N, C-alpha and C positions, 0 to 999 in steps of 0.2 A: 460393489462398487467401492471405490475409495472416495471418502469425502474431504474436500479441501476447505479449510476455513481461512479466509484472508482478512487480517485486522489491520486498519490503519491506526498509527500512534495515536495517542493522547494530545488534546490540543496544547500547543506551546505559546510562549510569549511572542515569538516572531509570527506564529499563525494569527494570533490576536492583532498585531500591529500592521498585517498585511505586507510581510516581507517574504520573500523567497529564502528558503533554507538550502534546498538541493542537496547535493552529496557531499558537500564540505563545510556547509554551515549548519549550525544548530543552536537551540535555545532551550531553556529548561521547561518541563511540563508545567502547566499552570495548576494550582492547588485544586481547582475544580475538577481537572482532568482525572485526578486519582479516583474521585467518587464515581465519574463515568465509567473508568476501568472496572472498578468494584462492580458495577451495574452489568457491564459486559459479561463480567466473570459469572454472576448470577444467572443470566441467561444461558451461559455455556456449561453450566454445572449439570453434571451428569452425562456429559459426552467425554468419553475417555480418548485422549489423544495420544497415539503412539510416539509422536515426533513433534518438536516445534522448531522451526526455522527462523531466525532472527536477523535483521539487519544489524550492522555493527554500530550504528549511530547513536548516541547516547538516548534520543528521544524514544527509540524503538526498544532500546535496551531497558530503559524505565518502565515503558508500558509493559513489554514482555515479563519482566520481573514481577510486576505487581499482579499482573494477571495469572501467572503460574503459582505465586503464592496463595492467592485466592481460590484457584481450582484445587490447592492441596492435594496433588498427585506428584508423583516422582516422574516428571515427564522428561526424556531424554531432549536435550536442545543442541542445536548447531548454529553458530554465529557464521554468517557468510556474507561476503560482500557482493553475491549475487542477488541479495535483498536490498542492497541500498538504494537510495533515493536517485532519481535523475540527475546527472552531472549538468548543472545549468550555468556552469562557467561564470562568467561576469555579471550575471544577473543575481548569484548569491550574495545575500544579505542587503539587496535593495529592495526598496517598497514597490509595491505592484505599480503605484501611480508614477514612480520614477522611472520603471522599467518601460513602461508605455510612451513615456516621452522620448527616452533614448534608444530604446529598441522596438520601436512600435510593430514592424515588420514580424520579427522573431516573436514577439508575444502573441500577436494574433495568430499565427501560424501554429505556436504550442498549444493554444488554448482551443482555437477553432477549426484549424485546417492541418491537421498532424502530417498529412501527406506533402505539405508544401513548405514543412519546417526544415529550415537549413541553419543549425547552430554555429556556423564558422565564425561569424563575427563576435558572438559571444565566448567562443572557444568551449562549447558544450558537448553534450552527448546526444546522438540522434537516435530516433525511435527505433530503427532496425538494431543498432548497437546496443541499445538498453534490452530488448527483447533477446537478443543473442546471448546475453550474460545471465538474463532472469529465468528464461524458460528452462534450461538445464536444470536448476535447483528443484524446480517442481516435478519435471518430467523423471528425474533421477528418484526422487522421493516416491512417486507414484510406482516406478518400477521396483522398487525396493519392496513394497507392500505384497509380498507373497499369498497373503490371505485374501487380497482383494476386498478387504472389509474394513481398514484402518481410517481413522479420522487423523488428518495431518493440519497442523496449525502453521500459519505464516504470519509474521508480524514485521510490516514494512512500512510504505509511505504512499501518499495520495497519489501523486502524479506516475510514480513507477507502477503502483498496483493497478492503476486504470489502463494501463499500456499492457501490463502483463496479462491481466485477466481477460481482457477484449481478445489478445493473441491467442489465448487458450481456448477461447469460443470460435476461433476462425475468423473474427472480425478483420477486415482490411485496414490497413494504417489510417486510410482517409476517414473511416468511420469509428476511429477510437474514442471519441468524445460523443458518440450519440446518445449514450444513456447518463451523461453528466459526470461529475466528479464523485469522490468518496469523502465522507464526513469522519471528522476525528472521531476514534473508539466505535468506528463501525466494523461490522463483519459482513463479509460477501462469501457466499457458498457455491461451490462447484461439486459436481460428481464426475468421476472418470473410471471408465473401464478399461484400465491398463493405460500404459503411457503413449497412447494414440489419440491425436487431435482430430477434431475439436471435442473439447469437454462440455458438459451439459450445465447450464446456470440453474441454480436452485432458487438463490436469493440475492439480490443485488442491494448494497449499501444499507443493509439493515440497521436501523437505529430504534426499533420500537421500544426497546428496553432503557432507553434514556429519558430521564425525566425532565432535563433542562429543554426549554424552548431554545430550538436552533437558530442561528442567525448565518448571515452569509459568509463570515469569517471561520465557520466551522467546516466548510466543505471547499475543496479544491479539485 
């Protein structure tokens, strides 16, 4: 089988502040995040990755660069907009508390009722549109594994990865938040027997290697 490792980027300043970053916003990784990425690398050490697919956003690029340097292997990489975070339109850059006041309906649906999420008012991206652009990256990568035994690495973002991973597991959009969110510097592992869905979940939101005590700002 092909094993797929999905990593959420390290914690950023806006994560700490409780701001939405989305597809167009960004902020630097916190100093503590680099230590957490080092811990993730130690956890993944010994796993040979055939390829790494990375979001173009700076926070994901910094995470991937640090991780790959630690793994100390010449792993081929592809930067692709397919791995970009959700486009959250007008919510980007806003604090969660302000979004809750200005766009309560959209925020509730985004976080708790994805099948009711209509981003028209915020000029954002729908769940189907996100899945449509993300799934092909993964399915094409799996299809290229002629050995059927490769390990593939994906470095992306919390909200986008939750939707992508659940879609790969065959989860309906209505239930995509059923397992909660993903933590900064976490890894989620799936297995695939060719590019045919659904895939199999091995580990969800694994953070067992992180020494820091986690708080609510670490997970989305």
